[in-house]
Residue frames relative to the residue before (quaternion, step in Angstrom):
aa qw qx qy qz dx dy dz
X 1.0000 0.0000 0.0000 0.0000 0.00 0.00 0.00
X 0.5176 -0.6417 0.4756 0.3070 3.53 -1.20 0.53
X 0.7478 -0.3757 0.2917 0.4632 3.55 -1.33 0.05
X 0.7412 0.3878 -0.2152 0.5039 3.56 0.97 -0.82
X 0.4645 -0.7064 0.4146 0.3366 3.59 1.34 0.23
X 0.5158 0.5921 -0.4487 0.4267 3.56 1.05 0.73
X 0.5343 -0.6160 0.4770 0.3279 3.53 -1.14 0.69
X 0.5084 -0.6291 0.4892 0.3262 3.57 -1.06 0.73
X 0.0872 -0.7847 0.6135 0.0149 3.55 -1.03 0.84
X 0.0559 -0.8037 0.5920 -0.0212 3.53 -0.72 1.17
X 0.1721 -0.7566 0.6197 0.1175 3.52 -1.29 0.44
X 0.2050 -0.7298 0.6388 0.1318 3.54 -1.13 0.78
X 0.1816 -0.7384 0.6416 0.1007 3.54 -0.80 1.08
X 0.2112 0.7927 -0.5411 0.1853 3.55 -0.63 1.12
X 0.4583 -0.6381 0.5374 0.3066 3.50 -1.33 -0.44
X 0.6242 -0.5674 0.3995 0.3590 3.53 -1.17 0.64
X 0.7949 0.2854 -0.1296 0.5195 3.60 0.79 -1.02
X 0.4613 0.6654 -0.4468 0.3805 3.58 0.95 0.89
X 0.3536 -0.7676 0.4903 0.2131 3.60 -0.45 1.15
X 0.6188 0.5290 -0.3503 0.4632 3.60 1.06 -0.66
X 0.6233 0.5373 -0.3313 0.4615 3.57 1.05 -0.78
X 0.6739 0.4966 -0.2959 0.4601 3.56 0.87 -0.95
X 0.6337 0.5297 -0.3292 0.4577 3.60 1.02 -0.77
X 0.6646 0.4931 -0.3092 0.4685 3.60 0.93 -0.88
X 0.6510 0.5230 -0.3170 0.4497 3.59 0.94 -0.86
X 0.6496 0.5018 -0.3146 0.4766 3.60 0.94 -0.87
X 0.6552 0.5112 -0.3160 0.4578 3.60 0.91 -0.89
X 0.6632 0.4929 -0.3037 0.4743 3.60 0.99 -0.79
X 0.6259 0.5176 -0.3386 0.4752 3.59 1.02 -0.73
X 0.6318 0.5174 -0.3279 0.4749 3.60 1.04 -0.73
X 0.6418 0.5218 -0.3138 0.4663 3.59 1.04 -0.78
X 0.6022 0.5798 -0.3562 0.4176 3.58 1.07 -0.68
X 0.5885 0.5674 -0.3712 0.4403 3.60 1.16 -0.42
X 0.7296 0.4030 -0.2133 0.5096 3.58 1.23 -0.53
X 0.7935 0.1995 -0.0639 0.5713 3.57 1.10 -0.72
X 0.4174 -0.7188 0.5038 0.2349 3.54 -1.11 0.67
X 0.3428 0.7005 -0.5753 0.2465 3.57 -0.57 1.20
X 0.4164 -0.6711 0.5533 0.2648 3.52 -1.28 0.49
X 0.1145 -0.7892 0.6020 0.0395 3.54 -1.12 0.73
X 0.0812 -0.7634 0.6407 0.0150 3.51 -0.95 1.00
X 0.1787 -0.7623 0.6140 0.1005 3.57 -1.07 0.76
X 0.0688 -0.8012 0.5945 -0.0006 3.55 -0.80 1.07
X 0.3258 -0.7287 0.5769 0.1732 3.56 -0.86 1.07
X 0.3539 -0.7771 0.4808 0.1993 3.57 -0.39 1.23
X 0.5980 0.6036 -0.3614 0.3840 3.60 1.12 -0.55
X 0.6262 0.5271 -0.3385 0.4641 3.60 1.26 -0.11
X 0.7526 0.2754 -0.1621 0.5757 3.59 1.32 0.00
X 0.4161 -0.7480 0.4622 0.2319 3.59 -0.43 1.23
X 0.6339 0.5312 -0.3351 0.4513 3.61 1.03 -0.71
X 0.6583 0.4920 -0.3090 0.4787 3.59 1.01 -0.77
X 0.6006 0.5376 -0.3559 0.4728 3.60 1.07 -0.68
X 0.6583 0.5133 -0.3068 0.4572 3.56 0.91 -0.92
X 0.7118 0.4742 -0.2503 0.4536 3.58 0.96 -0.90
X 0.8464 0.2216 -0.0592 0.4805 3.60 0.82 -0.99
X 0.2655 0.8376 -0.4629 0.1172 3.60 1.26 -0.10
X 0.8141 0.2708 -0.1287 0.4973 3.59 0.60 -1.10
X 0.6506 0.5427 -0.3111 0.4306 3.61 1.24 -0.05
X 0.4870 0.7048 -0.4359 0.2759 3.62 1.14 -0.36
X 0.5603 -0.2212 -0.7981 -0.0155 1.46 -2.02 1.42
X 0.2105 -0.7496 0.6165 0.1172 3.55 -1.20 0.64
X 0.1899 -0.7622 0.6107 0.1005 3.57 -0.86 1.02
X 0.0193 -0.8021 0.5946 -0.0521 3.54 -0.73 1.15
X 0.4230 -0.6113 0.5909 0.3136 3.48 -1.32 0.43
X 0.4033 -0.7309 0.4924 0.2462 3.57 -0.75 0.97
X 0.6434 0.5680 -0.3344 0.3894 3.59 1.00 -0.75
X 0.8299 0.1397 -0.0688 0.5357 3.60 0.88 -0.83
X 0.4391 -0.7350 0.4210 0.2996 3.58 1.33 0.25
X 0.3578 0.7221 -0.5087 0.3030 3.57 1.07 0.73
X 0.3643 -0.7092 0.5583 0.2294 3.56 -0.88 0.96
X 0.2568 -0.7835 0.5523 0.1230 3.54 -0.77 1.07
X 0.7626 -0.2166 0.1571 0.5889 3.58 0.94 -0.87
X 0.1259 -0.7664 0.6183 0.1205 3.53 -1.33 0.14
X 0.7480 0.3575 -0.3431 0.4416 3.54 -1.38 0.49
X 0.7928 -0.0619 0.0863 0.6002 3.61 0.75 -1.06
X 0.5438 -0.5906 0.4690 0.3682 3.57 -1.18 0.49
X 0.1684 -0.7658 0.6178 0.0593 3.55 -0.70 1.17
X 0.2959 -0.8012 0.4953 0.1588 3.57 -0.11 1.31
X 0.6229 0.5349 -0.3488 0.4519 3.60 1.02 -0.71
X 0.6679 0.4830 -0.2979 0.4815 3.60 0.94 -0.84
X 0.6282 0.5281 -0.3272 0.4684 3.58 1.04 -0.80
X 0.6814 0.4852 -0.2866 0.4671 3.58 0.87 -0.97
X 0.6344 0.5236 -0.3298 0.4633 3.60 1.00 -0.77
X 0.6470 0.5061 -0.3242 0.4692 3.58 0.96 -0.82
X 0.6624 0.5013 -0.3085 0.4635 3.59 0.87 -0.94
X 0.6537 0.5288 -0.3184 0.4377 3.61 0.90 -0.90
X 0.7032 0.4656 -0.2883 0.4535 3.60 0.91 -0.82
X 0.6725 0.4824 -0.3083 0.4690 3.60 1.19 -0.34
X 0.5755 0.5969 -0.3782 0.4118 3.59 1.24 -0.21
């Protein structure tokens, strides 16, 4: 559990037909078998503001609680672990 005793919650901003997005989502689902966190996937193409913000960066992994970008394009395990460590 985190300092505030809340489960970590992450969001992947991506696109339906994006192979990098699908790879990151699968990798995160595999990580969920080892670590406890919630994951939400948001298709940016359903929101013009999200397209404007993330268009060329997808997939983007963000912490939902503080809106901190953890990584983009590929799952960066070192960045993910560093983020988790600082929230514990």
